[in-house]
N, CA, C and O atoms as a MOPAC input file, in Angstrom:
PM7 MOZYME 1SCF
protein

 N    130.16000 1    75.06300 1    28.06800 1
 C    131.27600 1    74.42700 1    27.39000 1
 C    130.95700 1    74.29800 1    25.90200 1
 O    129.85400 1    73.90600 1    25.52300 1
 N    131.93200 1    74.63200 1    25.07500 1
 C    131.75800 1    74.54800 1    23.63500 1
 C    132.27800 1    73.21300 1    23.13100 1
 O    133.40800 1    72.82200 1    23.42300 1
 N    131.45400 1    72.52800 1    22.38000 1
 C    131.85900 1    71.23700 1    21.82300 1
 C    132.63700 1    71.47500 1    20.54200 1
 O    132.29200 1    72.34900 1    19.74600 1
 N    133.67500 1    70.70100 1    20.35200 1
 C    134.43300 1    70.74700 1    19.11200 1
 C    133.90200 1    69.65500 1    18.20100 1
 O    133.89900 1    68.48000 1    18.56700 1
 N    133.45600 1    70.04100 1    17.02100 1
 C    132.91900 1    69.07700 1    16.07000 1
 C    133.98900 1    68.66800 1    15.07300 1
 O    134.81000 1    69.48100 1    14.64900 1
 N    133.96500 1    67.41500 1    14.71300 1
 C    134.89800 1    66.88900 1    13.72100 1
 C    134.24500 1    66.93800 1    12.34500 1
 O    133.04900 1    67.19600 1    12.21300 1
 N    135.06000 1    66.68400 1    11.32500 1
 C    134.52800 1    66.60200 1     9.97100 1
 C    133.51500 1    65.45900 1     9.87400 1
 O    132.51800 1    65.55800 1     9.15900 1
 N    133.78400 1    64.38300 1    10.59700 1
 C    132.84900 1    63.26600 1    10.62000 1
 C    131.49300 1    63.70000 1    11.18600 1
 O    130.45000 1    63.27000 1    10.69400 1
 N    131.50500 1    64.54300 1    12.20700 1
 C    130.25000 1    65.06500 1    12.76200 1
 C    129.48800 1    65.87000 1    11.70700 1
 O    128.26500 1    65.77700 1    11.60700 1
 N    130.21900 1    66.65500 1    10.92900 1
 C    129.57900 1    67.44900 1     9.87900 1
 C    128.95500 1    66.55000 1     8.81300 1
 O    127.85500 1    66.82100 1     8.33200 1
 N    129.65200 1    65.49600 1     8.45000 1
 C    129.11900 1    64.54900 1     7.46400 1
 C    127.87400 1    63.86600 1     8.02300 1
 O    126.87900 1    63.70000 1     7.31700 1
 N    127.93600 1    63.47600 1     9.27900 1
 C    126.76000 1    62.85800 1     9.91300 1
 C    125.58200 1    63.83600 1     9.92800 1
 O    124.43200 1    63.43000 1     9.75900 1
 N    125.86900 1    65.12000 1    10.12900 1
 C    124.82700 1    66.14300 1    10.08800 1
 C    124.21400 1    66.22200 1     8.69200 1
 O    122.99300 1    66.27200 1     8.54100 1
 N    125.07400 1    66.23300 1     7.67400 1
 C    124.59700 1    66.29700 1     6.28900 1
 C    123.68600 1    65.12800 1     5.93200 1
 O    122.70300 1    65.28900 1     5.20800 1
 N    124.02200 1    63.96500 1     6.44300 1
 C    123.26500 1    62.75700 1     6.11800 1
 C    122.19000 1    62.43800 1     7.16500 1
 O    121.64500 1    61.33400 1     7.19300 1
 N    121.89600 1    63.41800 1     8.02000 1
 C    120.84200 1    63.29600 1     9.03300 1
 C    121.04600 1    62.07300 1     9.92700 1
 O    120.10900 1    61.32100 1    10.19400 1
 N    122.28500 1    61.88900 1    10.38300 1
 C    122.63100 1    60.74200 1    11.22300 1
 C    122.89400 1    61.11500 1    12.68100 1
 O    123.33900 1    60.27500 1    13.46300 1
 N    122.62300 1    62.36100 1    13.05100 1
 C    122.80400 1    62.78200 1    14.43900 1
 C    121.50200 1    62.58700 1    15.20200 1
 O    120.41100 1    62.69100 1    14.64000 1
 N    121.63700 1    62.30200 1    16.49600 1
 C    120.41500 1    62.24200 1    17.30000 1
 C    119.92800 1    63.67300 1    17.54100 1
 O    120.60300 1    64.63700 1    17.18100 1
 N    118.77100 1    63.79500 1    18.14100 1
 C    118.14400 1    65.10700 1    18.30800 1
 C    119.02200 1    66.08200 1    19.09400 1
 O    119.14500 1    67.24600 1    18.71300 1
 N    119.62900 1    65.62200 1    20.18000 1
 C    120.48900 1    66.49100 1    20.99200 1
 C    121.72600 1    66.93100 1    20.21100 1
 O    122.11000 1    68.10000 1    20.25200 1
 N    122.34500 1    65.99100 1    19.50200 1
 C    123.53200 1    66.32300 1    18.70300 1
 C    123.18000 1    67.32000 1    17.59900 1
 O    123.93900 1    68.25000 1    17.32600 1
 N    122.02600 1    67.12000 1    16.97100 1
 C    121.60200 1    68.00500 1    15.88900 1
 C    121.38900 1    69.43100 1    16.41700 1
 O    121.80600 1    70.40000 1    15.78300 1
 N    120.75000 1    69.54800 1    17.56100 1
 C    120.51400 1    70.85900 1    18.16000 1
 C    121.83800 1    71.53900 1    18.49300 1
 O    122.02500 1    72.72300 1    18.21300 1
 N    122.74400 1    70.78800 1    19.08600 1
 C    124.05800 1    71.32600 1    19.43500 1
 C    124.81800 1    71.75600 1    18.17600 1
 O    125.47900 1    72.79500 1    18.17000 1
 N    124.72300 1    70.95700 1    17.11600 1
 C    125.39000 1    71.29600 1    15.86100 1
 C    124.80000 1    72.57500 1    15.27300 1
 O    125.54400 1    73.44900 1    14.82900 1
 N    123.48700 1    72.69400 1    15.26500 1
 C    122.84200 1    73.89700 1    14.72200 1
 C    123.28800 1    75.15200 1    15.47900 1
 O    123.56500 1    76.18700 1    14.87300 1
 N    123.35200 1    75.04600 1    16.80200 1
 C    123.79700 1    76.18600 1    17.60700 1
 C    125.23700 1    76.55500 1    17.26700 1
 O    125.56700 1    77.73400 1    17.14500 1
 N    126.08400 1    75.55700 1    17.11700 1
 C    127.48900 1    75.80700 1    16.79100 1
 C    127.63300 1    76.40200 1    15.39700 1
 O    128.47500 1    77.27200 1    15.17500 1
 N    126.81700 1    75.93700 1    14.45800 1
 C    126.87900 1    76.46400 1    13.09400 1
 C    126.48000 1    77.93400 1    13.04100 1
 O    126.99400 1    78.68800 1    12.21500 1
 N    125.57300 1    78.33900 1    13.91200 1
 C    125.17200 1    79.75100 1    13.97200 1
 C    126.26700 1    80.62200 1    14.57600 1
 O    126.40800 1    81.79000 1    14.21200 1
 N    127.03500 1    80.05800 1    15.49100 1
 C    128.04700 1    80.83000 1    16.21700 1
 C    129.42700 1    80.78400 1    15.57300 1
 O    130.23600 1    81.68600 1    15.79200 1
 N    129.70800 1    79.76300 1    14.79000 1
 C    131.06200 1    79.54500 1    14.27000 1
 C    131.04500 1    79.57700 1    12.74200 1
 O    130.62600 1    78.61700 1    12.09500 1
 N    131.50100 1    80.68600 1    12.18000 1
 C    131.47000 1    80.85600 1    10.72900 1
 C    132.44000 1    79.91300 1    10.00400 1
 O    132.18600 1    79.52000 1     8.86600 1
 N    133.54200 1    79.55400 1    10.65400 1
 C    134.47300 1    78.59200 1    10.04300 1
 C    133.82700 1    77.21300 1     9.93800 1
 O    133.97300 1    76.52700 1     8.92600 1
 N    133.12000 1    76.81800 1    10.98000 1
 C    132.41400 1    75.54000 1    10.96500 1
 C    131.34400 1    75.56300 1     9.87600 1
 O    131.16600 1    74.58500 1     9.15200 1
 N    130.63500 1    76.68400 1     9.76700 1
 C    129.59100 1    76.83000 1     8.74600 1
 C    130.20100 1    76.75500 1     7.34700 1
 O    129.62800 1    76.13300 1     6.45200 1
 N    131.35800 1    77.38600 1     7.15700 1
 C    132.02000 1    77.36100 1     5.85000 1
 C    132.44400 1    75.94200 1     5.48800 1
 O    132.31600 1    75.53000 1     4.33500 1
 N    132.94400 1    75.20100 1     6.45800 1
 C    133.36000 1    73.81000 1     6.20000 1
 C    132.14900 1    72.95200 1     5.85200 1
 O    132.22100 1    72.10000 1     4.96600 1
 N    131.03400 1    73.17700 1     6.55100 1
 C    129.81000 1    72.44400 1     6.22600 1
 C    129.36200 1    72.77000 1     4.79900 1
 O    128.94300 1    71.88000 1     4.06000 1
 N    129.45000 1    74.03800 1     4.41700 1
 C    129.07800 1    74.43100 1     3.05400 1
 C    129.94400 1    73.71300 1     2.02000 1
 O    129.43900 1    73.27000 1     0.98800 1
 N    131.24900 1    73.59700 1     2.29200 1
 C    132.15400 1    72.88500 1     1.37600 1
 C    131.76500 1    71.41400 1     1.25400 1
 O    131.72100 1    70.86000 1     0.15600 1
 N    131.48800 1    70.79600 1     2.38700 1
 C    131.09500 1    69.38200 1     2.37600 1
 C    129.75700 1    69.18500 1     1.66800 1
 O    129.54700 1    68.18300 1     0.98400 1
 N    128.86700 1    70.14200 1     1.83800 1
 C    127.56300 1    70.06200 1     1.17800 1
 C    127.72300 1    70.14800 1    -0.34300 1
 O    127.06200 1    69.41700 1    -1.08100 1
 N    128.59600 1    71.03800 1    -0.80400 1
 C    128.87200 1    71.14200 1    -2.24000 1
 C    129.45700 1    69.84000 1    -2.77400 1
 O    129.08200 1    69.38200 1    -3.85400 1
 N    130.36900 1    69.24800 1    -2.02200 1
 C    130.97000 1    67.97500 1    -2.43900 1
 C    129.91600 1    66.87600 1    -2.48900 1
 O    129.91600 1    66.05600 1    -3.40700 1
 N    129.02500 1    66.85800 1    -1.51400 1
 C    127.95900 1    65.84800 1    -1.48400 1
 C    127.07600 1    65.98100 1    -2.71300 1
 O    126.75800 1    64.98200 1    -3.35900 1
 N    126.67900 1    67.19400 1    -3.04000 1
 C    125.83200 1    67.39500 1    -4.21500 1
 C    126.56300 1    67.01000 1    -5.49400 1
 O    125.96000 1    66.44600 1    -6.40800 1
 N    127.86200 1    67.31200 1    -5.56600 1
 C    128.64200 1    66.93500 1    -6.75000 1
 C    128.71400 1    65.41800 1    -6.88100 1
 O    128.57900 1    64.88200 1    -7.98100 1
 N    128.92700 1    64.73000 1    -5.77300 1
 C    128.98100 1    63.26400 1    -5.80300 1
 C    127.62700 1    62.66500 1    -6.16700 1
 O    127.55900 1    61.66800 1    -6.88600 1
 N    126.55500 1    63.26900 1    -5.67200 1
 C    125.21800 1    62.77500 1    -5.99300 1
 C    124.92700 1    62.88500 1    -7.49100 1
 O    124.12900 1    62.11900 1    -8.03100 1
 N    125.57600 1    63.83800 1    -8.15700 1
 C    125.33200 1    64.05400 1    -9.58000 1
 C    126.13200 1    63.10500 1   -10.47200 1
 O    125.84500 1    62.98500 1   -11.66300 1
 N    127.12100 1    62.43800 1    -9.91000 1
 C    127.96600 1    61.53700 1   -10.69500 1
 C    127.19600 1    60.25900 1   -11.00600 1
 O    126.53500 1    59.68300 1   -10.14200 1
 N    127.29800 1    59.84000 1   -12.24700 1
 C    126.69000 1    58.56100 1   -12.62300 1
 C    127.79900 1    57.59300 1   -12.99800 1
 O    128.79000 1    57.96800 1   -13.62500 1
 N    127.61800 1    56.37700 1   -12.61200 1
 C    128.60000 1    55.34200 1   -12.89900 1
 C    127.96500 1    54.33000 1   -13.83500 1
 O    126.82900 1    53.90300 1   -13.63200 1
 N    128.70700 1    53.95500 1   -14.85300 1
 C    128.21300 1    52.95600 1   -15.78500 1
 C    129.30600 1    51.91800 1   -15.95900 1
 O    130.38700 1    52.20300 1   -16.47300 1
 N    129.00200 1    50.73100 1   -15.52600 1
 C    129.95700 1    49.63000 1   -15.66500 1
 C    129.96000 1    49.15600 1   -17.11600 1
 O    128.94500 1    49.25200 1   -17.80400 1
 N    131.09700 1    48.64600 1   -17.57800 1
 C    131.13100 1    48.08400 1   -18.93000 1
 C    130.09000 1    46.97400 1   -19.05700 1
 O    129.78300 1    46.28600 1   -18.08300 1
 N    129.55600 1    46.80700 1   -20.25500 1
 C    128.48000 1    45.83300 1   -20.45700 1
 C    128.91300 1    44.39900 1   -20.17200 1
 O    128.07700 1    43.55300 1   -19.85600 1
 N    130.20400 1    44.12000 1   -20.28000 1
 C    130.67100 1    42.74600 1   -20.06600 1
 C    131.19200 1    42.49600 1   -18.65000 1
 O    131.81200 1    41.46200 1   -18.40000 1
 N    130.95500 1    43.40700 1   -17.73500 1
 C    131.52400 1    43.27800 1   -16.39800 1
 C    131.02800 1    42.02400 1   -15.67300 1
 O    131.81300 1    41.35800 1   -14.99700 1
 N    129.75500 1    41.69500 1   -15.79900 1
 C    129.22100 1    40.51800 1   -15.10800 1
 C    129.87300 1    39.25300 1   -15.64100 1
 O    130.26200 1    38.38200 1   -14.86300 1
 N    129.99500 1    39.14400 1   -16.94400 1
 C    130.60900 1    37.93500 1   -17.50900 1
 C    132.08100 1    37.83000 1   -17.11700 1
 O    132.58100 1    36.72600 1   -16.90200 1
 N    132.77800 1    38.95600 1   -17.02100 1
 C    134.18700 1    38.91000 1   -16.60400 1
 C    134.31700 1    38.48400 1   -15.14200 1
 O    135.23400 1    37.74300 1   -14.78900 1
 N    133.41200 1    38.94700 1   -14.30400 1
 C    133.43700 1    38.55000 1   -12.89000 1
 C    133.15300 1    37.05800 1   -12.75600 1
 O    133.83600 1    36.35600 1   -12.01100 1
 N    132.15600 1    36.58200 1   -13.47100 1
 C    131.83200 1    35.15200 1   -13.42000 1
 C    132.99300 1    34.30600 1   -13.93400 1
 O    133.30300 1    33.25800 1   -13.36700 1
 N    133.62700 1    34.75900 1   -14.99900 1
 C    134.76900 1    34.04200 1   -15.55900 1
 C    135.90600 1    33.98100 1   -14.53200 1
 O    136.49600 1    32.92300 1   -14.31400 1
 N    136.20400 1    35.11100 1   -13.91100 1
 C    137.27200 1    35.15200 1   -12.91200 1
 C    136.92500 1    34.27500 1   -11.71600 1
 O    137.79100 1    33.59700 1   -11.16400 1
 N    135.67300 1    34.29000 1   -11.32300 1
 C    135.23600 1    33.46700 1   -10.19800 1
 C    135.40600 1    31.97800 1   -10.49400 1
 O    135.86100 1    31.22300 1    -9.63500 1
 N    135.05100 1    31.56200 1   -11.68100 1
 C    135.19900 1    30.15100 1   -12.06300 1
 C    136.66800 1    29.75000 1   -12.08400 1
 O    137.01900 1    28.64000 1   -11.68200 1
 N    137.51700 1    30.64200 1   -12.54900 1
 C    138.95200 1    30.34100 1   -12.59700 1
 C    139.55700 1    30.24900 1   -11.20400 1
 O    140.48200 1    29.46600 1   -10.99000 1
 N    139.06000 1    31.02400 1   -10.26200 1
 C    139.55500 1    30.95000 1    -8.88900 1
 C    139.14400 1    29.64400 1    -8.22600 1
 O    139.89400 1    29.09000 1    -7.42200 1
 N    137.97200 1    29.15600 1    -8.55300 1
 C    137.48200 1    27.91500 1    -7.95900 1
 C    138.31500 1    26.71800 1    -8.39400 1
 O    138.42000 1    25.73700 1    -7.65700 1
 N    138.90200 1    26.78600 1    -9.56900 1
 C    139.67200 1    25.64400 1   -10.06500 1
 C    141.10500 1    25.63200 1    -9.54200 1
 O    141.83600 1    24.66800 1    -9.77200 1
 N    141.50900 1    26.66800 1    -8.85500 1
 C    142.88500 1    26.73800 1    -8.32400 1
 C    143.01300 1    25.92100 1    -7.06800 1
 O    144.09200 1    25.85800 1    -6.47900 1

């Protein structure tokens, strides 16, 4: 029987979140199913692109959060 993998399964594979049996089954399916392999490649590219993104919060973000928090407490 051939297992149908979801996109979530592929993401779990990318992040090494599958158990040993699931990982083996996924590897076998990736060798046999070129569409599944292509989708994994797309997700892998997206993962690497996201890993390269840097986020920088404005320097005053902490003070704005504290200010908003104090104002909520007085309501």
